[in-house]
C-alpha positions in Angstrom: 2.8 23.4 -10.0 2.7 25.9 -13.2 3.8 22.7 -15.3 1.0 20.8 -13.7 -1.4 23.4 -14.4 -0.3 23.5 -18.3 -0.8 19.6 -18.4 -4.4 19.9 -16.9 -5.2 22.7 -19.3 -3.8 20.5 -22.3 -5.6 17.6 -21.2 -9.0 19.6 -21.0 -8.3 20.9 -24.6 -8.1 17.6 -26.1 -10.8 15.8 -23.9 -13.6 16.5 -26.4 -11.5 14.9 -29.2 -11.0 11.8 -27.1 -14.6 11.6 -26.1 -15.6 11.9 -29.8 -13.4 9.0 -30.9 -14.6 6.8 -28.1 -18.2 7.2 -29.5 -17.1 7.2 -33.1 -17.9 4.5 -35.6 -15.5 2.3 -37.1 -17.8 1.1 -39.9 -17.8 2.9 -43.1 -21.5 4.0 -44.2 -23.2 1.9 -46.5 -23.2 4.5 -49.4 -19.3 5.1 -48.9 -18.9 1.2 -49.3 -21.1 1.1 -52.4 -19.1 4.1 -54.1 -15.9 2.1 -53.2 -17.4 -0.9 -54.9 -18.4 0.7 -57.7 -15.2 2.1 -58.7 -13.3 -1.4 -58.0 -11.4 0.1 -55.1 -10.7 -1.8 -51.8 -11.9 -0.5 -48.5 -8.2 -0.8 -47.4 -7.3 1.9 -49.5 -9.3 4.6 -47.6 -8.6 6.2 -44.4 -11.3 8.4 -42.8 -11.7 10.4 -39.6 -14.4 12.7 -39.0 -14.6 14.6 -35.7 -17.4 16.9 -34.2 -16.2 20.2 -33.2 -19.0 21.4 -31.0 -18.8 18.7 -28.2 -21.6 16.5 -29.6 -20.8 12.6 -29.8 -20.5 10.8 -33.0 -18.0 10.7 -35.9 -16.2 8.0 -37.9 -12.7 6.6 -37.7 -11.7 4.1 -40.3 -8.1 2.9 -40.9 -7.4 6.4 -39.1 -3.9 5.2 -38.0 -2.6 4.0 -41.1 0.4 6.1 -42.8 -0.7 7.4 -45.8 0.3 10.0 -48.6 -1.8 13.1 -48.2 -0.8 14.7 -51.3 -2.0 18.4 -51.3 -3.8 18.2 -48.1 -0.4 18.5 -46.4 -0.4 22.0 -47.4 -2.9 22.5 -44.4 -0.3 21.5 -41.9 2.2 24.1 -43.4 -0.2 26.8 -43.6 -1.6 26.5 -40.1 2.1 26.2 -38.9 2.8 29.4 -40.7 -0.1 31.4 -39.4 0.9 30.5 -35.7 4.8 30.4 -36.0 5.3 33.3 -38.5 2.5 35.0 -37.5 -0.7 36.3 -39.7 0.9 39.6 -40.5 4.2 38.3 -41.4 5.9 40.0 -44.6 8.9 39.2 -46.8 11.0 41.9 -48.3 12.8 42.2 -51.7 15.4 45.0 -52.0 17.6 46.7 -54.6 21.3 47.9 -53.5 24.0 49.7 -54.9 27.9 49.5 -54.4 28.8 52.7 -56.3 27.9 56.5 -56.4 24.9 57.6 -58.5 25.5 60.9 -60.4 23.2 62.2 -62.9 21.0 59.2 -63.3 24.1 56.9 -63.8 24.9 54.2 -61.3 28.7 53.8 -61.2 28.8 50.3 -59.9 26.6 47.2 -59.6 23.2 46.8 -58.9 22.1 44.1 -56.4 18.6 42.4 -56.2 18.4 40.8 -52.8 15.5 38.1 -52.5 13.7 37.7 -49.1 11.9 34.5 -50.0 8.7 36.5 -51.2 6.2 33.8 -52.4 4.3 36.3 -54.4 6.8 38.4 -56.0 4.7 38.8 -59.1 5.4 41.0 -62.3 3.2 43.9 -60.9 5.3 43.9 -57.7 8.3 43.8 -59.6 7.4 46.7 -61.9 6.5 48.9 -59.1 9.7 48.1 -57.4 11.8 48.9 -60.7 9.6 51.9 -61.0 10.5 53.1 -57.5 14.2 52.6 -58.5 13.7 54.8 -61.6 11.7 57.5 -59.6 14.4 57.7 -57.0 17.0 58.6 -59.9 18.6 55.6 -61.5 18.6 55.5 -65.2 21.7 53.5 -66.2 23.6 51.0 -64.5 27.1 50.8 -65.4 28.0 47.7 -63.7 26.4 44.2 -63.4 23.1 43.0 -62.3 23.8 40.8 -59.4 21.1 38.6 -57.8 21.5 37.7 -54.1 19.6 34.3 -53.6 21.2 33.6 -50.1 18.1 33.9 -47.9 17.1 30.2 -48.0 19.6 27.6 -47.3 17.9 25.3 -49.8 17.8 21.4 -49.6 18.9 19.2 -52.2 15.3 17.1 -52.7 14.7 14.7 -55.7 13.0 16.1 -58.7 9.2 15.1 -58.6 7.1 14.8 -61.8 4.1 12.5 -61.0 3.5 11.5 -64.5 6.8 11.7 -66.3 5.5 14.3 -68.7 6.5 17.9 -69.5 8.9 19.1 -66.9 8.2 22.6 -67.8 4.9 22.6 -66.0 4.6 25.6 -63.6 3.3 23.5 -60.8 6.6 21.8 -60.6 8.5 25.1 -59.9 11.0 24.8 -57.0 11.4 27.4 -54.4 14.0 30.0 -54.6 15.2 32.9 -52.1 14.5 35.2 -55.3 11.1 33.7 -56.8 9.8 36.1 -59.5 6.3 35.5 -60.8 6.6 32.0 -59.7 8.9 31.5 -62.7 6.0 31.2 -65.1 5.8 32.6 -68.6 2.6 33.0 -70.4 2.6 32.4 -74.4 -0.4 33.6 -76.4 -0.9 32.0 -80.0 -3.3 33.6 -82.2 -4.1 33.3 -86.0 -4.9 36.6 -87.8 -4.9 37.8 -91.3 -3.4 34.5 -92.5 -0.6 34.5 -90.1 0.1 33.1 -86.6 1.5 35.4 -83.9 2.9 34.3 -80.6 3.4 36.6 -77.8 5.4 36.1 -74.7 4.9 37.5 -71.2 7.1 38.5 -69.7 9.3 39.2 -72.7 12.5 37.5 -71.6 15.5 37.8 -74.3 16.8 34.4 -73.2 13.9 32.8 -74.6 13.3 32.5 -78.5 10.4 31.2 -80.0 10.4 28.9 -83.4 7.1 29.5 -84.8 6.0 26.6 -86.8 2.1 26.8 -86.4 0.1 26.4 -89.5 -3.2 28.4 -90.3 -6.4 26.7 -90.9 -9.4 28.0 -92.6 -12.1 26.4 -90.2 -15.6 27.9 -89.3 -15.1 27.4 -85.6 -12.5 27.4 -82.7 -11.9 24.3 -81.0 -12.1 23.9 -77.3 -8.5 22.6 -77.3 -6.7 23.9 -80.0 -3.8 21.6 -81.7 -0.6 23.5 -80.4 2.5 21.8 -79.1 5.4 23.1 -77.2 9.0 21.8 -77.1 11.8 23.6 -75.3 15.4 23.1 -76.5 18.0 24.5 -74.4 21.0 26.0 -75.7 24.3 27.7 -74.7 22.9 31.1 -74.8 19.2 30.5 -73.7 16.3 28.5 -74.6 14.5 28.2 -78.0 10.8 27.2 -77.7 9.5 25.4 -80.8 5.8 26.0 -81.3 4.0 23.7 -83.8 0.6 22.4 -84.7 -2.2 24.3 -86.3 -4.7 27.0 -85.5 -7.8 28.1 -87.1 -8.1 31.7 -88.6 -9.4 33.9 -85.9 -8.8 31.8 -83.0 -6.3 31.8 -80.2 -4.6 29.5 -77.6 -2.5 30.2 -74.6 -0.4 28.2 -72.1 1.9 28.7 -69.2 5.5 27.3 -69.0 8.3 27.6 -66.8 11.5 27.3 -69.2 14.6 29.1 -67.4 16.5 28.5 -64.2 15.6 31.0 -61.3 18.6 33.4 -61.9 17.9 33.6 -65.8 14.2 34.1 -65.4 14.6 36.8 -62.6 17.4 38.6 -64.4 15.5 38.5 -67.7 12.1 39.9 -66.1 14.2 42.6 -64.4 16.0 43.7 -67.7 12.7 43.4 -69.8 10.8 45.7 -67.3 13.8 48.1 -66.9 14.0 48.5 -70.6 10.4 49.3 -70.9 10.8 52.1 -68.3 13.6 53.5 -70.2 16.6 52.2 -68.1 19.8 50.5 -69.2 22.1 47.9 -67.3 25.4 47.6 -69.3 27.0 44.8 -67.4 26.2 41.1 -67.1 24.1 39.1 -65.2 25.6 37.0 -62.1 24.8 35.7 -58.6 26.4 37.0 -55.5 26.0 38.3 -52.0 25.2 42.1 -51.5 28.4 43.4 -49.9 28.3 44.7 -46.4 29.0 48.3 -47.5 26.5 48.7 -50.3 23.5 50.9 -49.4 20.0 50.1 -50.0 18.2 52.1 -52.8 14.5 50.6 -52.7 12.5 48.1 -50.8 9.2 46.1 -51.4 7.1 44.1 -49.2 5.0 41.0 -49.9 1.3 40.6 -48.8 0.8 39.2 -45.3 0.8 35.5 -44.5 -2.7 35.5 -44.3 -3.0 36.4 -48.1 -0.3 33.8 -49.1 -2.0 31.3 -46.9 -5.3 31.9 -48.8 -3.6 31.6 -52.4 -1.9 28.3 -51.3 -5.0 26.4 -50.1 -7.5 27.9 -52.6 -5.6 26.9 -55.6 -3.1 24.4 -54.2 -0.2 26.3 -55.2 2.8 23.8 -54.7 5.7 26.3 -55.2 4.2 29.1 -52.9 3.6 26.4 -50.2 7.3 25.0 -50.5 8.4 28.8 -50.0 6.3 29.0 -47.1 7.6 25.9 -45.5 11.4 27.0 -46.1 10.4 30.4 -44.9 9.5 28.7 -41.7 12.7 27.0 -41.5 14.7 30.3 -42.1 12.8 32.0 -39.5 14.1 29.5 -36.6 17.1 27.9 -38.3 19.7 26.9 -35.9 23.4 25.8 -36.3 22.3 22.2 -35.9 20.1 22.4 -39.1 21.7 21.8 -42.5 19.3 23.3 -44.3 15.8 25.1 -44.0 13.7 22.1 -44.7 15.4 20.3 -41.8 14.7 23.6 -39.7 11.1 23.6 -40.7 10.6 19.9 -39.9 11.9 20.5 -36.3 10.1 23.5 -35.5 6.9 22.2 -36.8 7.2 18.9 -34.9 8.0 20.9 -31.8 5.1 23.3 -32.5 2.9 20.4 -32.7 4.2 18.7 -29.6 3.4 21.7 -27.5 -0.1 21.1 -28.6 0.0 17.4 -27.5 0.2 16.2 -31.1 3.1 13.8 -31.4 2.3 12.7 -34.9 4.5 9.6 -35.2 3.4 9.2 -38.9 4.0 12.7 -39.9 6.9 12.9 -42.4 7.3 16.3 -44.0 9.7 16.8 -47.3 8.6 20.1 -48.9 5.4 20.9 -47.2 3.3 21.1 -50.1 2.3 17.5 -50.7 4.1 17.3 -54.1 6.0 14.3 -53.0 6.3 10.7 -52.6 7.9 10.8 -49.2 5.3 12.8 -47.4 3.1 10.8 -44.8 0.4 11.5 -42.2 -2.4 9.5 -40.7 -6.1 10.6 -40.9 -6.3 10.9 -37.1 -3.2 13.1 -37.0 -4.5 15.3 -39.6 -7.8 15.4 -37.7 -5.9 16.4 -34.5 -4.4 19.1 -36.0 -7.6 20.4 -37.6 -9.2 20.3 -34.2 -6.2 22.6 -32.9 -6.5 24.9 -35.7 -10.5 25.2 -34.9 -9.3 26.5 -31.5 -6.5 28.8 -32.8 -6.7 32.4 -32.6 -6.4 32.3 -36.2 -8.9 29.9 -36.9 -11.1 32.1 -38.9 -8.2 32.9 -41.2 -7.2 29.3 -41.6 -10.8 28.3 -42.3 -11.4 30.8 -44.9 -8.4 30.2 -46.8 -9.8 26.7 -47.9 -11.9 26.4 -51.1 -15.8 26.6 -50.5 -17.6 23.6 -51.6 -19.2 24.3 -55.2 -18.3 27.7 -55.0 -14.6 28.5 -55.4 -10.9 27.1 -55.5 -10.2 23.5 -56.3 -13.7 22.4 -54.9 -15.8 24.9 -57.3 -17.1 22.4 -59.6 -17.7 19.5 -56.9 -20.9 18.6 -54.9 -23.0 21.2 -56.9 -26.7 21.2 -56.4 -26.3 19.5 -52.9 -27.0 20.7 -49.5 -23.2 21.1 -49.1 -23.0 24.1 -51.3 -21.1 26.8 -49.3 -21.4 24.7 -46.1 -18.0 23.3 -46.1 -14.2 24.3 -46.5 -12.3 21.7 -47.9 -8.7 21.3 -49.0 -8.1 18.7 -51.9 -5.1 16.4 -52.9 -4.4 14.6 -56.0 -1.6 12.7 -57.2 -1.4 9.7 -59.4 -2.1 7.3 -56.7 -3.7 9.7 -54.2 -7.1 11.5 -53.8 -7.5 13.4 -50.6 -10.0 16.0 -48.8 -9.4 17.5 -45.4 -10.9 20.7 -43.7 -14.3 21.7 -41.8 -17.8 21.2 -42.9 -21.4 21.8 -41.1 -24.1 19.1 -40.7 -27.7 19.3 -41.2 -27.9 20.3 -37.7 -25.7 23.4 -38.1 -22.9 21.7 -36.3 -19.4 21.9 -37.2 -17.0 18.9 -37.9 -13.4 18.2 -39.1 -13.2 15.9 -41.9 -10.4 14.0 -43.4 -10.7 11.4 -46.0 -7.4 10.0 -47.7 -7.5 7.3 -50.6 -4.2 5.7 -51.5 -4.4 3.3 -54.3 -2.5 2.4 -57.3 -5.9 3.1 -59.6 -7.7 5.8 -57.7 -10.1 6.8 -60.8 -13.5 7.5 -59.4 -12.3 8.2 -56.1 -13.5 11.8 -56.2 -17.1 10.4 -55.8 -16.1 8.4 -52.9 -14.7 11.2 -51.0 -17.5 13.3 -51.8 -19.7 10.9 -50.5 -17.9 11.0 -47.3 -18.8 14.4 -47.0 -22.3 14.0 -47.7 -22.8 11.4 -45.0 -20.9 13.8 -42.5 -23.7 16.2 -43.3 -26.6 13.7 -43.0 -26.6 13.6 -39.1 -29.8 12.8 -37.4 -32.1 15.6 -36.4 -31.2 16.8 -32.7 
């Protein structure tokens, strides 16, 4: 009897979508077709699903059941799952341990840094954690700095570089149990007094700078300075060759990811620790925290709600992958060979409990930075409708970029009626342009909107997807 009640309740939950789909149009609006034609893109490249969320009829379903690559709109599946499966107030922890006695400020033993999968262990948080260690009496470490990276059972996935360019781009950084500052370094180059100065933040000893930049005597600073970066790996670290030219009084900056996770984490710890007046006399190595080690200090991450907002507003791939593995780590079973497999299993089971089977859904890393990930527009719309009814609907919706106002949508659809009226996640790969999220129409009614374009030459596709949003907004007056 209880099972029958649950089935009836689930049917009632999905009924509005079924009714909307029954009344939905399967014909693209004329202006969307015109935008496709103007950009020489076939109608078959576009999948669209728009669903009214207030019980009204209407909507659009075009190629809605085609398996497509969603690019970064896949982050919506990962972040919504995290809100419900981990909980909005879930936190990650990072800890320092010791295996020897502390006497007169000297730790006679090794110092262990144990990562807990924190997606947002930035330099400020690491500085506070090390400062706390200093306040608790540690001044000098006689032993080694040992990094415990055992929190995740990480999958072995193929490297992804969409344009085959610089592999040191920060958005390509892979997840790690001990992810420090997204493994990114900022390099600031400035020309002052006839000389070029290059600063590195954080300052990590394993990275050396070969400054080959020339000073120009120019009247104005260019929008895109002629500065080039070339990283060369060597046995004892990495040399960054900086070349090009820079006008006197001008500056340039870039972010690069040059080191592996252990080298970066250890380098950041040693750099901050030295600034705080501390010393670590031993070497750097990776290993587990011994059972009898005692915890010295601990730091907690922001809540999932804040993490989800960072991921969706700015389409942070590394944090999304970190979140995906965190779901797997939380619910890992003996049958799961790694945390990606566990996350896939758990998310499918979670969706099934909502009546969403999603046969086209393929999640490789949960970020959309993948050639393997797939979903259909209908499946994405079903997930968005379920999210609209979630207890955490407000948190999920507000995590997405506001049209023409912030995040990855801040420059789109300006000076249109949609300014501030839609929360839309974007997605971009070389052959993909996508949007998905929630939008109001001219009557103040809410809609789930999904538009995904897969095409070998998707140039100009942004205008097509924006037109889908404009058509969704322009509903007949009621």
